[in-house]
Each structure stands twice: as structure tokens, then as C-alpha cells.
C-alpha positions as CSV (number, residue, x, y, z in Angstrom):
1,X,-52.9,88.5,-11.9
2,X,-49.2,88.8,-12.9
3,X,-48.8,90.3,-16.4
4,X,-44.9,89.9,-16.8
5,X,-42.8,91.9,-19.7
6,X,-40.3,90.9,-21.6
7,X,-37.0,92.8,-20.4
8,X,-34.3,93.3,-23.2
9,X,-32.4,90.2,-21.3
10,X,-35.2,87.9,-22.2
11,X,-36.3,87.9,-18.1
12,X,-39.7,89.1,-16.8
13,X,-39.5,92.7,-15.9
14,X,-40.5,93.9,-12.8
15,X,-41.8,97.0,-13.7
16,X,-45.6,97.6,-12.9
17,X,-47.9,97.3,-16.0
18,X,-50.7,99.8,-16.4
19,X,-53.6,99.9,-18.7
20,X,-54.1,103.2,-20.7
21,X,-57.5,104.8,-20.3
22,X,-57.8,105.3,-23.9
23,X,-56.8,102.3,-26.3
24,X,-57.1,99.9,-23.1
25,X,-53.5,98.4,-24.0
26,X,-51.3,96.9,-21.4
27,X,-48.1,98.9,-21.1
28,X,-45.4,99.0,-18.6
29,X,-45.8,102.4,-16.8
30,X,-43.0,104.1,-17.8
31,X,-44.4,103.8,-21.6
32,X,-47.1,105.6,-20.4
33,X,-47.8,109.0,-18.8
34,X,-49.9,109.6,-15.1
35,X,-52.5,111.9,-14.8
36,X,-54.0,112.9,-11.1
37,X,-56.6,115.6,-9.9
38,X,-54.7,118.5,-8.6
39,X,-56.7,120.6,-6.0
40,X,-54.9,123.2,-5.0
41,X,-56.7,126.3,-6.1
42,X,-59.6,125.0,-8.6
43,X,-59.4,121.3,-9.1
44,X,-57.9,120.0,-12.7
45,X,-56.4,117.4,-14.3
46,X,-52.6,117.3,-14.5
47,X,-49.8,115.2,-15.9
48,X,-47.9,113.9,-13.0
49,X,-44.2,113.6,-14.0
50,X,-43.4,112.7,-11.1
51,X,-45.7,110.0,-10.4
52,X,-46.2,111.2,-6.9
53,X,-49.3,113.1,-6.7
54,X,-51.5,111.9,-4.1
55,X,-55.2,110.1,-5.0
56,X,-56.5,108.4,-7.9
57,X,-54.4,108.5,-10.7
58,X,-55.0,107.4,-14.8
59,X,-52.4,106.3,-17.0
60,X,-52.1,107.0,-20.8
61,X,-50.1,106.9,-24.0
62,X,-48.4,110.1,-24.9
63,X,-49.8,109.9,-28.3
64,X,-52.4,112.4,-30.2
65,X,-54.4,109.4,-31.2
66,X,-54.9,108.2,-27.6
67,X,-55.6,111.8,-26.3
68,X,-58.0,112.3,-28.7
69,X,-59.8,109.0,-27.9
70,X,-59.7,109.6,-24.4
71,X,-61.2,113.1,-25.0
72,X,-64.0,111.9,-27.1
73,X,-65.0,108.9,-24.8
74,X,-64.8,111.4,-21.8
75,X,-62.4,108.7,-20.2
76,X,-60.5,111.1,-18.3
77,X,-63.0,112.1,-15.6
78,X,-64.4,108.4,-15.6
79,X,-61.4,107.1,-14.8
80,X,-60.4,109.8,-12.4
81,X,-63.7,109.3,-10.6
82,X,-64.2,113.4,-10.7
83,X,-67.0,114.2,-13.4
84,X,-67.0,117.3,-14.7
85,X,-63.8,118.3,-14.8
86,X,-62.1,119.5,-18.2
87,X,-59.7,117.2,-19.9
88,X,-56.1,118.3,-19.8
89,X,-54.7,119.8,-23.0
90,X,-52.1,117.5,-24.8
91,X,-48.8,119.3,-26.6
92,X,-49.2,116.9,-29.8
93,X,-53.2,117.3,-30.2
94,X,-55.0,120.3,-32.3
95,X,-57.5,121.6,-29.8
């Protein structure tokens, strides 16, 4: 299944399309944040700014609404297949 997004030139973009774990909308990966489980000392969910951390990743829009919805649905641990891990904090959200 191929989901091509139109670039500003009108041609299909070759950028990968990902789905937000909260709103389930598809978007180019440049419009989403990648989350991953960091297992250094104590496992925790972190924003993978470089998009290069190993293991399963999950994608989410950088909006307070999506973060709130994902937290309510417990979508972080489900998408990352890591039950019991607390959801990461988001700068634009009241915790």
C-alpha cells in the first residue's frame, strides 16, 4: 500500500508516511515526533529527535491535543509494546 503525499512541486513525495498513535491520521514523518524506549538504566519512553534509536518506534503529532489523547488511551505503552512504562512528558501540556 503506497500513500504518496504531494510535494509543493505537485509531484508525489518520497518521504515515508507514518500514523499518529493518538489521532490515527497519516502524515509525512517530518511532521511527527518519533518516540522510542530508552533502556540505559531504567527503561523509559523518550522523544527520539535523531530518529535513530534502535527498537520499535511510535509516531505522534507535536500538539497538546494528541499528547493528551494518547495519554488517555494509554497509546504510548501499547504502540511501543512496553506495558507499565509511564508516558513521557510533553512541553506543551499541563501535567
